[in-house]
C-alpha positions, 0 to 999 in steps of 0.5 A, spaced: 447 262 624 452 259 629 456 256 623 458 262 620 460 266 627 464 259 627 467 260 621 470 267 622 472 264 629 476 260 626 479 264 620 481 270 625 484 264 629 487 261 626 489 265 619 487 272 620 490 275 625 496 271 624 503 276 623 506 275 616 512 281 616 515 286 620 509 286 625 503 286 620 498 280 619 496 276 614 489 280 613 493 286 613 493 285 605 486 287 604 489 294 605 495 298 600 499 299 604 504 303 599 507 310 600 503 314 596 497 312 600 499 312 606 498 319 608 490 319 605 489 312 610 492 315 616 487 321 616 482 317 615 484 313 620 484 319 624 477 321 623 473 317 628 477 321 634 472 327 632 465 323 634 467 319 640 469 323 647 476 324 647 477 322 654 473 318 660 473 312 663 472 305 659 472 305 651 468 299 648 473 297 642 468 292 639 471 287 634 477 290 636 482 284 632 489 285 636 488 293 635 493 292 628 494 300 626 497 305 630 492 310 629 487 306 632 492 307 639 489 314 638 482 312 640 483 310 647 489 315 648 485 319 654 481 313 658 483 309 663 481 303 660 480 300 653 475 294 653 477 289 647 472 285 645 472 280 640 469 274 638 478 271 636 482 269 643 488 270 638 485 277 636 486 279 644 492 276 645 495 280 639 491 286 643 494 285 650 502 285 647 500 292 645 496 295 650 498 291 655 494 294 663 491 299 659 487 294 655 481 289 659 480 283 654 473 280 653 471 273 648 464 275 646 459 276 641 457 283 639 451 282 637 449 280 645 454 285 649 455 282 656 455 289 659 449 292 663 447 298 660 450 305 659 457 303 662 462 307 656 463 314 655 465 311 649 465 305 643 468 304 637 467 298 632 472 298 626 471 293 620 466 288 624 460 287 623 460 286 616 462 279 618 455 277 622 449 273 620 445 278 617 439 277 622 444 279 627 445 286 624 441 290 626 442 287 634 449 289 633 447 296 632 442 296 638 446 293 643 453 299 642 448 304 643 445 300 649 451 299 652 453 307 651 453 312 656 447 318 655 451 324 652 456 319 649 457 316 641 459 311 637 463 311 631 462 304 627 466 303 621 463 299 616 463 297 609 457 297 603 454 293 598 456 296 591 456 303 593 454 309 588 461 312 587 465 305 586 460 302 580 461 309 577 468 308 577 468 300 574 469 302 567 476 306 569 479 300 573 477 296 568 480 299 563 487 301 566 488 293 568 486 292 560 492 298 559 497 294 564 494 287 562 492 286 556 485 284 558 480 285 562 480 279 567 475 275 572 469 278 568 465 272 572 468 274 578 466 278 584 469 285 582 468 287 590 472 280 593 479 283 592 477 288 598 473 282 602 477 277 606 477 270 603 475 265 606 471 267 611 463 270 611 462 278 609 456 281 608 455 288 606 449 292 606 446 298 604 444 306 606 437 305 604 438 298 610 441 302 615 435 307 615 430 303 615 433 299 621 435 304 625 430 309 624 427 310 631 434 312 634 439 318 633 444 317 628 448 320 621 453 317 616 460 321 615 464 318 610 471 314 614 474 312 607 470 313 600 476 309 597 476 302 596 482 298 595 482 295 589 480 302 586 487 304 590 491 299 587 489 301 580 488 307 580 493 311 585 500 312 582 505 316 585 507 318 577 500 320 576 499 325 582 496 320 587 497 324 593 495 330 590 489 327 588 488 323 594 488 330 598 484 332 593 480 327 595 480 328 603 477 335 602 471 332 598 469 328 603 470 333 609 467 337 605 460 333 603 461 328 609 454 325 609 454 324 601 460 320 601 458 317 607 453 314 603 455 313 596 463 311 598 466 305 600 466 305 608 461 309 612 462 312 618 457 311 622 455 315 628 450 314 633 448 317 639 445 317 645 442 323 649 441 325 656 435 324 656 435 317 654 
């Protein structure tokens, strides 16, 4: 377990959060940054704001990284301080460049938070829990809930292991790649690997696992983004009506948030803590 965490720390300290071009980090290559997908991804990022308090004293950003996307800054716009917690010191140094005095910076483990209970008015965690050893996943969710104030909520974005919608569309992805390259290619390689950070540990789970492990607490699964980066880069093309297609997908995700949250690539898991607790 400790070796896994050390591997993740070293990857992000040395590689993942190193800047490579125009203020972008090496980690940005796991996102689709083309103009055709920009509005869709922007609107998906902003979905987090729907599920956390808009203002307060302290927002915890658990696994903050460098707060790399501009939309991430909106989560703490109404807070006095954003508490950036990460296992990587490089991430926190980069976060401080963006937030300055508005940020507080803590090197710590998301599965063992160094804060008292009921400390935060809001909690966000973006693409972090899947880097933990399997035995720490449940603890991380419970820790995020523990430090949350009563009558507040936490918004956690993670990924699923082999989500149904992406499995269904896999033949389409392979067909388009065949048309472009003349070969299906990479048949023996994990087809999801292109969405993940090569060189570091990633363990994604399933909606069934989450419901079993967190059955005793109040949470819901909504859509954050149902389409994987592999799907976007392969299928969405400006010449094939890419922007209208993504606008329609976003509408569907909003219309059926629980379905797309459980069956799409990236769920938004909202944990609520009642006043009674």
